[in-house]
Each structure stands twice: as C-alpha cells, then as structure tokens.
C-alpha positions as CSV (number, residue, x, y, z in Angstrom):
1,M,0.0,0.0,0.0
2,A,1.3,3.5,-0.9
3,H,1.4,6.3,1.6
4,E,1.8,10.0,0.9
5,V,4.3,11.8,3.1
6,T,4.7,15.6,3.1
7,Y,8.1,16.9,3.9
8,Q,9.7,20.4,4.0
9,I,13.2,21.7,3.5
10,G,13.3,25.4,4.5
11,E,10.2,27.0,2.8
12,V,9.9,24.3,0.1
13,Q,7.2,21.7,0.8
14,R,6.9,18.5,-1.3
15,T,5.0,15.2,-1.2
16,A,6.6,11.8,-1.6
17,V,4.8,8.6,-2.3
18,V,6.2,5.7,-0.3
19,E,5.5,2.0,-0.9
20,R,6.9,-0.8,1.3
21,T,7.7,-4.3,0.0
22,G,9.2,-6.3,2.8
23,D,12.3,-4.5,4.1
24,L,12.6,-2.3,0.9
25,F,10.9,1.0,0.0
26,T,10.2,2.6,-3.3
27,V,10.0,6.4,-2.9
28,R,8.6,8.7,-5.6
29,V,9.0,12.4,-5.6
30,G,7.6,14.0,-8.7
31,D,9.1,12.2,-11.6
32,A,12.1,10.8,-9.6
33,Q,12.0,7.3,-8.1
34,F,14.4,5.8,-5.5
35,A,15.0,2.3,-4.2
36,V,15.6,2.6,-0.4
37,A,16.7,0.0,2.2
38,A,16.6,1.2,5.8
39,R,17.9,-0.2,9.1
40,A,17.2,1.5,12.4
41,G,20.1,2.0,14.8
42,E,20.3,3.4,18.4
43,N,19.4,6.9,19.4
44,G,17.4,7.8,16.3
45,R,20.1,6.6,13.8
46,L,19.0,5.3,10.5
47,D,21.4,3.5,8.1
48,L,20.1,4.0,4.5
49,E,21.0,2.7,1.1
50,V,19.4,4.9,-1.6
51,D,19.9,3.6,-5.1
52,G,23.1,1.9,-4.0
53,R,24.5,4.9,-2.1
54,R,25.0,4.5,1.7
55,L,23.8,7.3,3.9
56,R,23.4,7.8,7.7
57,A,20.4,9.8,8.9
58,Y,19.2,10.8,12.3
59,V,15.5,11.0,13.1
60,V,14.0,13.1,15.9
61,R,10.3,13.0,16.8
62,Q,8.2,15.9,18.0
63,G,4.6,14.8,18.3
64,R,3.6,13.6,14.8
65,L,6.4,15.5,13.1
66,R,9.8,13.9,12.3
67,Y,13.0,15.8,11.7
68,V,15.4,13.9,9.6
69,A,19.1,15.1,9.3
70,V,20.8,13.4,6.3
71,D,23.7,14.5,4.0
72,G,23.9,18.0,5.5
73,Q,20.2,18.8,5.3
74,V,17.3,18.7,7.8
75,F,13.9,17.6,6.5
76,T,10.7,18.1,8.4
77,V,8.4,15.1,7.7
78,R,4.7,15.1,8.4
79,P,3.4,11.5,8.2
80,P,-0.1,10.7,7.1
81,D,-2.7,11.5,9.8
82,P,-4.5,8.3,11.0
83,R,-7.1,10.5,12.7
84,R,-8.0,12.2,9.4
85,G,-11.5,13.5,9.7
86,R,-11.5,13.5,13.5
87,S,-11.5,16.8,15.5
88,E,-8.3,18.3,16.9
89,R,-7.7,18.2,20.7
90,A,-8.8,21.2,22.6
91,G,-5.3,21.9,23.9
92,G,-2.2,20.3,25.3
93,S,1.4,20.4,26.1
94,L,4.4,20.4,23.7
95,E,7.1,18.1,25.0
96,A,10.8,17.6,24.2
97,A,11.1,14.7,21.8
98,M,14.6,13.9,23.1
99,P,17.2,15.3,25.5
100,G,18.6,18.7,24.5
101,R,19.3,22.3,25.4
102,V,16.8,25.1,25.0
103,L,18.3,27.7,22.7
104,D,15.4,30.2,22.9
105,V,11.8,30.6,24.1
106,L,9.8,32.8,21.7
107,V,6.5,33.0,23.6
108,R,5.1,34.0,27.0
109,P,1.9,33.0,28.7
110,G,-1.0,34.8,27.2
111,D,0.5,35.0,23.7
112,A,-1.7,34.1,20.8
113,V,-0.1,31.6,18.5
114,H,-1.0,30.3,15.0
115,K,-0.5,26.7,13.7
116,G,3.1,26.3,12.7
117,D,4.5,29.2,14.7
118,T,7.8,28.4,16.4
119,L,7.5,28.5,20.1
120,V,10.8,27.1,21.3
121,L,14.2,26.4,19.7
122,L,15.8,23.3,21.0
123,E,19.3,21.9,20.2
124,A,19.5,18.1,20.2
125,M,22.2,15.9,18.6
126,K,23.8,19.0,17.0
127,M,20.5,19.8,15.2
128,E,18.3,22.9,15.8
129,L,14.7,21.8,16.3
130,R,11.8,24.1,16.1
131,I,9.0,23.3,18.5
132,A,5.9,24.5,16.7
133,A,2.3,25.2,17.6
134,P,0.1,22.3,16.5
135,A,-2.9,24.6,16.0
136,D,-4.1,28.2,16.6
137,G,-4.4,28.9,20.3
138,V,-3.1,30.7,23.4
139,V,0.0,29.9,25.4
140,T,-1.1,29.1,29.0
141,A,2.3,28.2,30.4
142,V,6.0,28.1,29.5
143,R,7.9,25.5,31.4
144,C,11.5,26.0,30.1
145,T,14.1,28.8,29.9
146,P,16.9,29.5,27.5
147,G,20.0,27.5,28.3
148,A,18.1,24.9,30.3
149,V,18.8,21.2,29.6
150,V,15.6,19.2,29.1
151,E,14.8,15.5,29.1
152,R,12.7,13.6,26.6
153,G,9.0,14.0,27.5
154,Q,9.6,17.1,29.5
155,V,6.8,19.7,29.0
156,L,8.1,22.8,27.3
157,V,5.0,24.9,26.6
158,E,1.3,24.4,27.2
159,V,-1.2,25.7,24.6
160,V,-5.0,25.9,24.6
161,Q,-6.7,26.0,21.2
162,G,-8.9,28.9,20.7
C-alpha cells in the first residue's frame, strides 16, 4: 500500500509517495523514483542505502512530526494522519522529543499563536529543532528557559486551542 508523506526543506514543501515491499521501500518524488533500504540503529540513527548509495540519517520525533538530518540537510516530515476526519484536541502540552538544550523561548503565557508558529528552539544531537504550535491557540504556560537542559518527554509549553 502506498502512503503520501509531506516533507519540507526550508520553505519548500513536497509530497513523496512511499511503498513498502518487505524491508525495501520505493520512494517517488515528482518524476524521480528511488529504491531505499533502511535499518534502524540506536538513538534515532537510520542507516540507509538509496539507489546503492549509503547514507546515515538521524531522526527526531516531535509529536507527529519527524525531523530527519541526512547528508547535510534537515527535512521536516509530516506522516499521514491516521485521525484524518476527527476533531483536533482542545489543547495540550508540547514536549521535548529527546534530551537537549533550550536555545530560545519565543513565547510567553497569554501570547496568541498560530498553527506552525515556532514556540521554542531546541538543540539536540547537533540539530536545531523548532517546537511549533500544532494549532491556533493561546499559550497558557511556559515550562522552560533559554539555556536549560531538558529531558525527553519534559513539557516545554502548554497551549489551549482557541
């Protein structure tokens, strides 16, 4: 079965169609097609072979988003939504997907935010991760400060949709 996956590099957003056959994947982006073999390692490492070329990638999760660092670029990947058609949560907390250091906090309690707005900049595994608002809402609490070291699952910001 083929799945569409949306990814973004900087401001450019694209959609890839991914089909899995056993341990192998066929990935189509526009007119280009790639044969991919992947093996998961520790701490988010992913060993890839793309059309015979070996690459090492690192994957970091933030909610449903995945950040993939490979070959000097960071891709933001948004997997297909299994809840498609269901309503969004009324609010919630944004958590650190992995241990890291807070580079900057861009919001304060009471700030209105829009879906996709960057709320916190986090550095993890030598990558800068943008913790973004999952929907329009209002920040109800900020639970981190610049320079703080955070653990996986630690609440960084709480937002109520509105």
